[in-house]
C-alpha positions in Angstrom: -16.8 23.7 -13.2 -13.5 25.5 -13.2 -10.4 23.4 -13.7 -7.7 24.1 -11.1 -4.2 24.3 -12.5 -1.5 23.1 -10.0 0.5 25.9 -8.4 4.3 25.6 -8.8 6.1 26.4 -5.5 8.5 29.4 -5.6 11.9 29.4 -4.1 12.8 32.5 -2.0 15.0 33.7 -4.8 11.9 33.9 -7.1 10.0 36.2 -4.7 10.6 39.9 -5.0 9.1 42.9 -3.4 7.3 45.2 -5.9 8.9 48.6 -6.5 7.0 51.4 -4.7 4.0 52.5 -6.7 3.9 49.3 -8.9 1.9 47.0 -6.6 -0.7 45.0 -8.5 -4.2 45.9 -7.5 -6.0 43.3 -5.4 -8.2 41.1 -7.5 -11.9 41.9 -7.0 -13.9 39.1 -5.5 -16.6 37.5 -7.8 -19.4 38.9 -5.6 -21.2 41.3 -7.8 -20.6 44.1 -5.4 -21.8 42.1 -2.3 -19.7 41.5 0.7 -17.7 38.2 0.6 -19.4 37.3 3.9 -22.8 36.9 2.1 -21.8 35.0 -1.0 -22.5 31.2 -1.4 -19.4 29.0 -1.7 -20.1 27.9 -5.3 -20.0 31.5 -6.4 -17.2 32.8 -4.2 -14.8 29.8 -4.5 -15.8 27.5 -7.3 -12.6 25.5 -7.0 -13.4 24.3 -3.5 -17.1 23.9 -4.4 -16.0 21.6 -7.1 -13.9 19.5 -4.7 -17.0 19.1 -2.4 -19.3 18.3 -5.3 -16.9 15.7 -6.6 -16.4 14.1 -3.2 -20.1 13.8 -2.7 -20.3 12.1 -6.1 -17.5 9.7 -5.1 -19.2 8.8 -1.9 -22.5 8.3 -3.7 -21.1 6.3 -6.5 -18.8 3.9 -4.7 -19.1 1.5 -1.7 -17.3 2.8 1.3 -15.8 0.0 3.3 -12.9 1.6 5.2 -13.7 0.4 8.7 -13.0 3.7 10.4 -15.3 5.7 8.1 -19.0 6.2 8.2 -21.7 8.7 6.9 -22.7 11.3 9.3 -26.5 11.9 9.5 -27.8 15.1 8.0 -28.6 16.5 11.4 -25.0 16.0 12.5 -23.7 17.8 9.4 -26.1 20.7 10.0 -25.0 21.1 13.6 -21.3 21.0 12.6 -21.8 23.5 9.8 -23.5 26.0 12.0 -23.0 29.4 13.6 -21.4 27.7 16.6 -18.3 27.7 14.5 -17.9 31.4 15.4 -17.9 31.0 19.2 -14.8 30.8 21.4 -15.5 29.1 24.7 -12.3 28.3 26.6 -13.2 26.5 29.9 -16.2 24.5 30.8 -20.0 25.2 31.1 -20.5 27.8 33.8 -16.7 28.4 34.1 -15.7 30.0 30.8 -13.0 32.5 30.1 -15.1 34.3 27.5 -18.5 36.0 27.6 -21.5 35.1 25.5 -21.3 31.4 26.2 -24.8 30.9 27.6 -26.0 28.9 24.6 -22.9 26.9 23.8 -23.0 25.9 27.5 -26.3 24.2 26.9 -24.9 22.4 23.9 -22.0 21.1 25.8 -24.1 20.0 28.8 -26.4 18.1 26.4 -23.5 16.3 24.9 -22.0 15.4 28.3 -25.3 14.2 29.8 -26.3 12.2 26.7 -22.9 10.5 26.6 -23.1 9.7 30.3 -26.5 8.1 29.9 -25.6 6.3 26.7 -22.5 4.6 28.1 -23.3 4.6 31.8 -20.3 6.7 32.6 -19.7 8.7 35.8 -18.0 11.6 34.1 -17.6 12.6 30.4 -15.4 15.2 28.7 -16.6 16.0 25.2 -14.0 18.6 24.2 -11.2 16.5 22.7 -10.8 17.4 19.0 -10.0 13.7 18.1 -9.3 10.3 19.5 -5.6 10.9 19.6 -6.1 14.1 21.6 -8.3 12.1 24.0 -5.6 9.5 24.5 -2.9 12.2 25.0 -5.1 14.0 27.6 -5.5 10.7 29.6 -1.7 10.2 29.7 -1.2 13.8 30.5 -3.6 13.5 33.4 -2.8 10.2 35.0 0.9 9.4 34.4 4.2 11.2 34.1 6.8 11.3 31.3 9.1 8.3 31.7 6.5 6.1 33.2 5.8 2.7 31.6 2.7 2.2 29.5 1.6 -1.1 27.9 -0.5 -1.5 24.8 -1.2 -3.7 21.8 1.7 -3.7 19.4 1.1 -1.5 16.3 2.0 -4.3 13.9 -0.5 -6.6 15.6 -3.5 -4.2 15.4 -2.7 -1.5 17.9 -2.9 2.2 17.4 -0.2 4.9 17.0 -1.1 6.5 20.3 -0.7 3.2 22.2 3.1 3.5 22.2 4.4 3.8 18.6 8.0 5.0 18.8 7.7 8.2 16.8 4.3 9.1 18.3 4.1 11.3 21.4 3.2 8.1 23.4 6.4 6.4 22.4 8.6 9.5 22.8 7.3 10.5 26.3 6.9 7.1 27.9 8.7 3.8 28.3 6.7 1.4 26.2 5.9 -2.3 26.8 3.8 -4.1 24.2 1.7 -7.2 24.0 0.8 -9.0 20.8 -1.3 -11.8 19.4 -0.6 -15.5 19.2 1.2 -16.5 16.0 -1.3 -19.3 15.3 -4.7 -18.0 16.5 -4.0 -14.3 16.0 -5.8 -13.7 19.3 -4.5 -11.6 22.2 -3.0 -14.1 24.7 -4.0 -12.9 28.1 -1.4 -15.1 29.8 1.3 -13.3 27.9 -0.3 -9.9 28.7 -0.1 -10.8 32.4 3.5 -12.0 32.1 4.5 -8.8 30.4 2.7 -6.7 33.0 4.4 -8.5 35.9 7.8 -8.1 34.2 7.4 -4.4 33.2 5.1 -3.1 35.9 3.3 -0.5 33.8 1.6 2.5 35.3 -1.0 2.4 32.5 -2.4 -0.5 30.6 -4.2 0.2 27.3 -6.8 -2.2 26.0 -8.0 -1.3 22.5 -7.2 -1.7 18.9 -7.3 -0.3 15.4 -7.3 -3.6 13.6 -8.5 -6.6 15.6 -11.7 -8.6 14.9 -12.6 -10.1 18.2 -13.8 -9.0 21.6 -11.2 -8.2 24.3 -11.5 -9.6 27.8 -11.9 -6.4 29.8 -12.4 -8.3 33.1 -9.1 -10.0 32.6 -7.4 -6.7 31.8 -8.8 -5.2 34.9 -7.5 -8.1 37.0 -4.0 -7.7 35.6 -4.1 -4.0 36.1 -5.0 -4.5 39.7 -2.4 -7.1 40.2 0.4 -4.8 39.1 -1.1 -1.6 40.5 -1.7 0.0 37.1 -4.6 2.1 35.8 -6.6 0.7 32.9 -7.5 2.7 29.8 -9.7 1.2 27.1 -9.7 2.8 23.7 -13.0 1.9 22.1 -12.8 4.2 19.1 -13.7 1.5 16.7 -16.4 -0.3 18.6 -18.1 2.5 20.6 -21.3 2.3 18.4 -21.6 -1.4 19.1 -21.2 -0.7 22.8 -23.8 2.0 22.7 -26.2 -0.4 21.0 -25.6 -3.1 23.6 -24.1 -5.4 21.0 -20.5 -5.4 22.3 -19.2 -5.9 25.9 -18.9 -2.5 27.6 -15.5 -1.5 29.0 -17.0 1.2 31.2 -17.5 -1.0 34.3 -13.9 -2.2 34.2 -11.8 0.7 33.0 -10.6 3.8 34.9 -10.8 5.7 31.7 -12.4 5.0 28.3 -11.6 7.0 25.2 -13.3 7.0 21.8 -13.8 8.9 18.6 -17.3 9.9 17.8 -17.3 8.9 14.1 -16.5 5.3 13.0 -19.4 3.1 14.3 -21.0 6.1 16.2 -21.3 8.0 12.8 -21.0 11.3 14.5 -18.5 14.2 13.7 -14.8 13.5 13.5 -13.8 14.1 17.1 -13.0 12.5 20.5 -14.6 11.9 23.9 -13.4 10.7 27.3 -15.4 8.7 29.8 -14.0 8.2 33.3 -14.6 7.3 36.9 -15.6 10.3 39.0 -12.3 10.2 41.0 -10.4 11.1 37.8 -12.8 13.8 36.5 -10.8 16.8 37.7 -7.5 15.6 36.4 -9.0 14.6 33.1 -10.8 17.9 32.6 -7.6 19.9 33.5 -5.6 17.8 31.1 -7.9 18.5 28.2 -8.1 22.2 29.0 -5.7 23.9 29.5 -3.3 20.9 29.4 -3.8 19.8 25.8 -6.1 22.2 24.0 -7.4 25.7 24.1 -10.9 26.5 23.0 -13.2 23.6 22.2 -14.8 23.4 18.7 -18.4 24.2 19.8 -19.9 23.4 16.5 -18.4 19.9 16.8 -19.5 19.6 20.4 -23.1 20.3 19.3 -22.8 17.7 16.6 -21.5 15.2 19.2 -24.7 15.9 21.2 -26.8 15.1 18.1 -24.8 11.9 17.5 -25.3 10.7 21.1 -29.0 11.3 20.8 -29.2 9.3 17.6 -27.2 6.5 19.2 -29.8 6.0 21.9 -32.5 5.1 19.3 -33.9 1.7 18.3 -33.1 2.6 14.6 -29.4 3.0 15.6 -29.4 -0.4 17.3 -30.9 -2.0 14.2 -28.2 -0.4 12.1 -25.5 -1.8 14.3 -27.1 -5.3 14.1 -26.9 -5.0 10.3 -23.3 -3.8 10.6 -22.4 -7.0 12.5 -24.2 -9.4 10.2 -22.7 -7.6 7.2 -19.2 -8.2 8.6 -19.9 -11.8 9.1 -21.2 -12.1 5.6 -18.0 -10.6 4.1 -15.9 -12.9 6.3 -17.9 -15.9 5.1 -17.3 -14.9 1.4 -13.6 -14.7 2.0 -13.3 -18.1 3.7 -14.8 -20.2 0.9 -12.8 -22.9 -0.9 -12.6 -20.6 -3.9 -11.2 -17.7 -1.9 -8.7 -20.0 -0.1 -7.6 -21.4 -3.4 -6.7 -17.9 -4.5 -4.6 -17.5 -1.3 -7.1 -15.4 0.6 -8.0 -16.0 4.2 -9.5 -14.2 7.2 -7.5 -13.6 10.4 -9.0 -15.5 13.4 -11.4 -17.2 11.0 -14.1 -14.6 11.3 -15.2 -11.5 13.2 -17.1 -10.4 16.3 -17.2 -6.7 15.3 -17.7 -4.4 12.3 -14.5 -5.3 10.4 -12.9 -8.2 8.7 -9.1 -8.6 8.4 -8.2 -10.3 5.1 -4.9 -12.2 5.1 -3.2 -12.1 1.7 0.1 -13.8 2.6 -0.8 -16.7 0.4 -2.2 -14.6 -2.5 -0.5 -13.3 -5.6 -1.7 -9.9 -4.5 -0.2 -7.8 -1.8 -2.2 -5.4 0.3 -1.6 -2.4 -2.0 -2.5 -4.4 -5.1 -5.7 -5.7 -3.5 -6.7 -2.2 -2.4 -6.1 -1.0 -5.9 -8.1 -3.9 -7.4 -11.1 -3.1 -5.2 -10.8 0.6 -6.0 -11.1 -0.3 -9.7 -14.4 -2.0 -9.1 -15.7 0.8 -6.9 -15.1 -0.5 -3.4 -12.9 1.6 -1.0 -10.9 -0.3 1.6 -7.5 0.1 3.1 -4.5 -2.1 3.0 -3.4 -3.2 6.4 -0.5 -5.1 7.9 -1.2 -8.5 9.4 0.6 -9.8 12.5 4.1 -11.0 11.6 3.7 -9.4 8.2 6.7 -10.0 5.9 6.0 -6.9 3.7 6.7 -3.3 4.5 4.0 -1.1 6.1 3.2 0.8 2.9 2.6 -2.5 1.0 1.3 -4.9 3.6 -0.1 -8.4 3.3 -3.7 -7.6 4.3 -6.9 -5.6 3.9 -9.1 -4.1 6.6 -12.7 -4.2 5.4 -15.5 -2.5 7.3 -19.3 -2.5 7.1 -20.5 0.5 9.1 -20.9 3.0 6.2 -22.9 0.5 4.1 -25.1 -0.3 7.0 -25.8 3.4 7.4 -26.6 3.6 3.8 -29.3 0.9 4.3 -27.6 -2.4 3.2 -29.2 -5.5 4.5 -28.2 -9.2 4.6 -28.8 -9.8 0.8 -26.7 -6.8 -0.2 -23.8 -7.6 2.2 -23.8 -11.2 0.8 -23.5 -9.7 -2.7 -20.7 -7.3 -1.6 -18.8 -10.2 -0.1 -19.1 -12.1 -3.4 -17.8 -9.1 -5.3 -14.8 -8.7 -3.0 -14.0 -12.3 -3.2 -14.3 -12.3 -7.0 -12.1 -9.2 -7.2 -9.3 -10.9 -5.3 -9.2 -13.9 -7.7 -6.4 -14.2 -10.2 -8.7 -13.7 -13.2 -11.1 -10.8 -12.8 -13.9 -9.3 -15.0 -13.5 -5.8 -13.7 -16.3 -4.3 -15.8 -18.8 -6.8 -14.6 -17.9 -6.3 -10.9 -18.0 -2.5 -11.4 -21.5 -2.8 -12.8 -22.7 -4.8 -9.8 -21.2 -2.2 -7.5 -22.8 0.7 -9.4 -26.2 -1.1 -9.2 -25.9 -1.5 -5.4 -24.9 2.2 -5.0 -27.8 3.3 -7.1 -30.3 1.2 -5.1 -29.2 2.8 -1.9 -28.8 6.6 -2.6 -26.7 8.5 -0.2 -28.0 11.9 1.1 -31.0 11.9 -1.4 -32.0 15.4 -2.3 -29.1 16.9 -0.5 -26.9 19.0 -2.8 -25.2 21.3 -0.2 -22.3 18.9 0.3 
């Protein structure tokens, strides 16, 4: 493969227009006389082809345990890498601003109807490019700049779009936050109610990016009704568990539910909005033309595929292994040996697909622990814990997820071993080579995308 040399940036003073008649000829494309539109990637652009090949090797040869990542099924990759990439389709099925949309209309209708059936929603919009765009569209639709929103504090496990100061949500709206109890690390609904009564938000957001227990959606609904607020639930992390019937559904309680379609759903990286019928027109108008132009129809088609897969018995069984795997990892990190090394688990365990390791008593900070696991072949992300004494780029915790390994086929025995490896890697004395060997063996036993070499 070709080695790519880094390109040094040029200052404006270094850039000169060529003298007339001295322009360098355009470099011929390496196509053997064929049109560049007909040449495979590896031949046309070997540098990018190498990036894809090496990334496939990384995914195959390591254990992916970032809680927000998963492996999209082959059918999802095929739909996303399809000719639907070429189609502009501003508007909605039957009401487009471009011609030639008769087939992409079918794809979008399938995605909408499958999501409605999967989650029991009255209305679905499948056009958001990402979860952040879905959240922005909801706020665009239902509240006005300057209104008060209330969400879980970022440092306690909330998301950027739930009111972070430099995010659009924090810049456009007055933000009230709720947090977790300092001892239990659980959301205290009495304090949520007290904050809501004091601040009178127009929109209450229930959802998280790093929280390992179920939220009480009925209690959030009651509080929202008491203060006259709308309730939005961001289920980006746990949507796959909801689809499988293994996590309480927020749909009966919330005015609007947003989600990504990757993470536990293992679809394409994108967003979706579920809402009550009374909000449908406002939500659709806020997505287009309010927040976005043309939808990404290849991604919409891939969402339809993901929703179809999520309705299968095999998908439910995978989510069951995801949950059991997270509990196995939590158990490994709450042994006497782990605690002796200063490692603990927030809330003492998990109800979902992730485990939040607390390293405040460890010799390792979050960055060091992330690096240690990377050395043995396990990919996780450092994560702040509530009331974290360390800065956000260092942190005192790890967020460890099991969805990708469950997709890969890991069962109870494998997750138990993974938990042992993680716990051993966080000890003061570590045999990195031995742990790396165990990880390599697990990766080899569960091949990823076998026989698939097209990245």
